[in-house]
C-alpha positions as CSV (number, residue, x, y, z in Angstrom):
1,M,0.0,-0.1,0.0
2,Q,1.0,3.6,-0.8
3,V,1.1,6.5,1.4
4,R,1.4,10.4,-0.1
5,I,3.2,11.7,3.2
6,T,4.4,15.5,2.5
7,S,7.5,16.5,4.5
8,A,9.3,18.8,5.5
9,T,12.5,20.5,3.4
10,P,16.2,19.1,3.1
11,P,17.4,21.5,4.8
12,M,15.9,20.9,7.9
13,F,16.7,16.8,7.7
14,S,20.3,18.1,7.2
15,K,19.2,20.2,10.9
16,Q,18.3,16.9,12.4
17,G,21.5,15.6,11.4
18,F,20.0,13.3,8.6
19,K,21.8,12.9,5.5
20,P,20.2,11.8,2.1
21,T,22.7,8.6,2.3
22,D,20.4,7.4,5.3
23,F,17.3,6.8,3.6
24,K,17.6,3.8,0.9
25,A,15.0,2.3,-0.9
26,G,13.1,-0.6,1.0
27,D,14.2,1.1,4.3
28,E,11.7,-0.1,7.3
29,M,10.4,3.3,9.1
30,D,7.8,4.0,11.5
31,I,5.8,7.4,10.8
32,T,3.0,9.6,12.1
33,W,1.7,12.1,10.5
34,F,-1.3,14.7,10.2
35,P,-4.3,13.3,8.4
36,A,-5.0,15.6,4.8
37,K,-7.9,17.2,5.2
38,S,-10.0,15.7,2.2
39,G,-9.9,12.0,3.8
40,K,-7.6,10.4,1.6
41,L,-5.2,8.3,2.8
42,G,-1.5,10.5,3.7
43,G,-1.0,13.7,4.6
44,Q,2.0,15.6,6.6
45,L,4.4,14.2,7.8
46,A,4.7,14.6,12.2
47,T,7.6,12.2,13.2
48,L,10.0,9.5,10.9
49,K,11.5,6.7,13.0
50,L,14.5,5.1,11.0
51,S,15.4,1.1,12.0
52,D,18.4,2.6,14.4
53,G,15.9,4.4,16.3
54,R,16.9,8.0,15.3
55,T,13.6,9.6,15.3
56,F,13.0,13.1,13.1
57,K,10.4,15.5,13.9
58,D,9.0,17.6,11.2
59,A,9.6,21.4,12.7
60,E,8.4,23.3,10.0
61,F,4.6,22.2,10.1
62,S,2.9,24.4,12.2
63,P,3.8,24.1,16.2
64,A,0.0,24.5,16.5
65,Q,-1.1,21.1,14.9
66,A,2.3,19.8,16.1
67,D,0.7,19.9,19.5
68,N,-2.7,18.0,18.7
69,D,-2.3,14.8,20.0
70,A,-5.4,13.2,18.5
71,Q,-3.8,14.1,15.2
72,A,-0.7,13.2,15.4
73,G,-1.4,9.2,16.1
74,A,-2.0,8.4,12.4
75,K,0.2,5.3,11.7
76,A,1.1,3.7,8.3
77,P,-0.7,0.4,7.9
């Protein structure tokens, strides 16, 4: 199943210590996102956790929405 998630800009990943080589096709990761207002599966990235335990938090997204735990609870199937 494919889920379309919009994420932060590359500089935001870099500021949190991530490099392009940290992400490879086929890697498994846990993500949470803010659901799309349209109701379709997908939305705006909230957090991304790699298999090595490092976690990215999308700080570019609106802090008011980022604090909404009810919205951030969506997980990829």
